[in-house]
C-alpha positions as CSV (number, residue, x, y, z in Angstrom):
1,M,16.2,47.3,69.5
2,E,15.5,45.8,66.1
3,T,15.2,42.0,66.0
4,L,17.3,40.6,63.1
5,P,16.1,37.6,61.0
6,V,17.9,34.5,62.0
7,L,19.5,32.3,59.3
8,Y,20.5,28.7,60.1
9,S,23.1,27.8,57.6
10,F,25.9,25.4,56.8
11,R,28.8,26.8,54.9
12,R,29.2,24.1,52.2
13,C,25.5,23.4,51.5
14,P,24.7,24.7,48.0
15,Y,21.2,25.5,49.1
16,A,22.4,27.6,52.0
17,M,25.1,29.1,49.8
18,R,22.6,30.5,47.4
19,A,20.4,31.8,50.2
20,R,23.4,33.7,51.5
21,L,24.1,35.1,48.0
22,A,20.7,36.6,47.8
23,L,20.9,38.2,51.3
24,V,24.3,39.8,50.3
25,S,22.9,41.1,47.1
26,A,19.8,42.5,48.9
27,G,21.9,44.1,51.6
28,I,19.9,42.4,54.3
29,T,21.7,41.7,57.6
30,V,20.8,38.5,59.5
31,E,22.0,36.7,62.6
32,L,23.9,33.8,61.2
33,R,23.8,30.5,63.0
34,E,26.3,28.1,61.5
35,V,25.3,24.5,62.2
36,L,26.8,21.1,61.7
37,L,24.3,18.8,59.9
38,R,25.4,15.8,62.0
39,D,24.8,17.8,65.3
40,K,21.8,20.0,64.7
41,P,20.9,22.4,67.6
42,P,17.5,22.0,69.2
43,E,16.6,25.6,68.2
44,L,16.8,24.6,64.5
45,L,14.6,21.6,65.1
46,T,12.1,23.7,66.9
47,A,12.0,26.3,64.1
48,S,11.9,23.8,61.3
49,P,11.1,20.1,62.1
50,K,12.4,19.1,58.6
51,A,15.8,20.0,60.0
52,T,17.6,21.0,56.8
53,V,19.3,24.2,56.0
54,P,18.9,27.0,55.2
55,V,16.1,28.1,57.5
56,L,15.3,31.8,57.8
57,V,13.4,32.7,61.0
58,L,11.5,36.0,60.8
59,P,9.3,37.6,63.5
60,D,6.1,36.5,61.7
61,Q,7.1,33.4,59.7
62,V,9.7,30.7,59.0
63,I,11.0,30.2,55.5
64,E,12.4,26.7,55.0
65,E,13.3,26.6,51.3
66,S,16.4,28.3,49.9
67,Y,14.7,29.6,46.7
68,D,11.9,31.1,48.8
69,I,14.5,32.8,51.0
70,M,16.1,34.2,47.9
71,L,12.8,35.6,46.7
72,W,12.0,37.0,50.1
73,A,15.3,38.8,50.3
74,L,15.1,40.2,46.8
75,E,11.5,41.3,47.2
76,Q,12.7,43.5,50.1
77,H,15.5,45.1,48.1
78,D,16.9,44.2,44.6
79,P,19.6,46.7,43.8
80,E,21.2,44.5,41.2
81,G,18.0,43.6,39.4
82,W,18.3,39.9,40.1
83,L,14.5,39.4,40.0
84,G,14.7,39.9,36.2
85,G,15.8,36.3,36.0
86,R,13.1,34.8,38.3
87,D,11.0,33.4,35.5
88,D,13.9,31.7,33.7
89,P,13.0,28.0,33.2
90,L,16.6,27.0,33.9
91,I,15.9,27.5,37.6
92,S,13.3,24.7,37.6
93,E,15.7,22.5,35.5
94,I,18.5,23.0,38.0
95,D,16.3,22.4,41.1
96,G,14.6,19.4,39.6
97,P,16.1,17.0,37.1
98,F,19.7,18.3,37.4
99,K,19.7,18.2,41.2
100,I,18.3,14.7,41.2
101,A,21.0,13.5,38.8
102,L,23.7,15.4,40.7
103,D,22.8,13.7,44.0
104,A,22.8,10.2,42.3
105,Y,26.2,11.1,40.8
106,K,27.8,12.6,43.9
107,Y,26.5,10.1,46.5
108,G,26.5,7.0,44.2
109,T,22.8,6.2,45.0
110,S,22.3,4.4,41.7
111,G,23.8,4.4,38.2
112,T,26.5,6.9,38.9
113,K,27.8,7.2,35.4
114,A,24.3,7.4,34.0
115,A,23.4,10.1,36.5
116,R,26.5,12.0,35.5
117,D,25.6,11.7,31.8
118,T,22.0,12.9,32.6
119,A,23.3,16.0,34.5
120,S,25.8,16.7,31.8
121,E,22.9,17.1,29.3
122,T,21.8,20.2,31.3
123,L,25.4,21.5,31.4
124,F,25.8,21.2,27.6
125,S,22.6,23.2,27.3
126,L,23.9,25.9,29.6
127,D,27.2,26.0,27.7
128,A,25.3,26.7,24.5
129,I,23.4,29.5,26.2
130,L,26.6,31.0,27.6
131,K,28.1,31.0,24.1
132,T,25.6,33.7,23.1
133,R,25.6,35.8,26.3
134,P,27.7,36.3,29.4
135,F,25.1,35.1,31.9
136,L,22.2,32.7,31.9
137,S,19.4,35.2,31.6
138,G,21.2,37.8,29.6
139,P,23.9,40.5,29.9
140,Q,24.0,40.6,33.7
141,F,24.2,38.2,36.7
142,T,20.7,37.5,37.9
143,L,18.6,35.1,40.0
144,A,19.1,32.4,37.4
145,D,22.8,32.5,37.8
146,A,22.7,32.7,41.6
147,A,20.2,29.9,41.9
148,S,22.3,27.6,39.7
149,A,26.0,28.3,40.3
150,T,26.3,26.6,43.7
151,F,24.9,23.4,42.3
152,I,27.1,23.4,39.3
153,R,30.1,24.0,41.6
154,Q,29.1,21.0,43.5
155,F,28.8,18.9,40.4
156,A,32.2,20.1,39.2
157,Y,34.0,19.2,42.3
158,V,32.8,15.6,42.4
159,D,35.6,15.0,39.8
160,I,37.2,18.3,38.9
161,E,39.7,16.9,36.4
162,W,36.9,15.2,34.4
163,F,34.8,18.3,34.6
164,N,37.6,20.5,33.3
165,A,38.3,18.1,30.4
166,E,34.7,18.2,29.1
167,P,33.9,20.4,26.1
168,W,31.9,23.1,27.8
169,P,34.3,26.1,27.8
170,N,31.7,28.8,28.2
171,L,30.2,27.1,31.2
172,R,33.6,26.6,32.7
173,A,34.5,30.3,32.2
174,W,31.2,31.4,33.8
175,L,31.7,29.1,36.8
176,E,35.4,30.2,37.2
177,K,34.3,33.9,37.1
178,F,31.7,33.2,39.8
179,L,34.1,31.4,42.0
180,A,36.7,34.2,41.7
181,S,34.2,36.9,42.5
182,R,34.0,39.0,45.7
183,R,30.3,37.9,46.1
184,F,31.4,34.3,46.4
185,A,34.2,35.1,48.8
186,A,31.8,37.0,50.9
187,I,29.5,34.0,51.4
188,M,32.2,31.5,52.1
189,R,33.9,32.9,55.1
190,K,34.2,30.4,57.9
191,Y,32.3,30.7,61.1
192,P,32.4,28.6,64.3
193,K,29.6,26.3,65.1
194,W,26.7,28.1,66.8
195,Q,25.3,27.2,70.1
196,A,22.8,28.9,72.4
197,G,24.3,31.7,74.4
198,D,26.9,32.7,71.8
199,P,27.2,36.4,70.8
200,A,25.3,37.1,67.6
201,T,27.2,36.7,64.4
202,L,26.1,39.3,61.8
203,F,26.0,38.3,58.2
204,P,27.1,39.9,55.9
205,E,29.9,41.1,58.1
206,P,29.8,44.9,58.7
207,T,32.2,46.8,56.6
């Protein structure tokens, strides 16, 4: 019997969300183990002592970073051509300066308004890009979009009224299209907290 990869995940974590996006796009089935970050199972801690999600456990390796999980999945199968956006410098911008500013804004670690303004500079740049094309890397949704959208969603929902009032209509339309998509709905289904001995939960769900 085939041993499925095991994905430790948390539904609302933007890192875990984007890993799930890539798995769905690649058509790779995993055993999903939904965890609570305040009550992490010992199996997760054994697989990955850093104890953050997502973690993908394969027969021969453990992948602990969401972007690496995305690349692994798409290198197995990339039917939508997402890897065409893998070299987009926007991914590094989102994962680096934008995410740092987002965390300071969301969690109030320091200079909340200044952090929001810093993150907004990235979003204005994205809005200008999306004025000229429908997606971040060109005419189709690619890795650049998938790697960025969950973090921009997180930023938006810190203060959605403020976000919707800002002059970035192209970015807002791009995000709204993503949030209304079947791909987003597929990764946001709710699953019970996993514990050892539970029947395997397959993700994506069989159709």
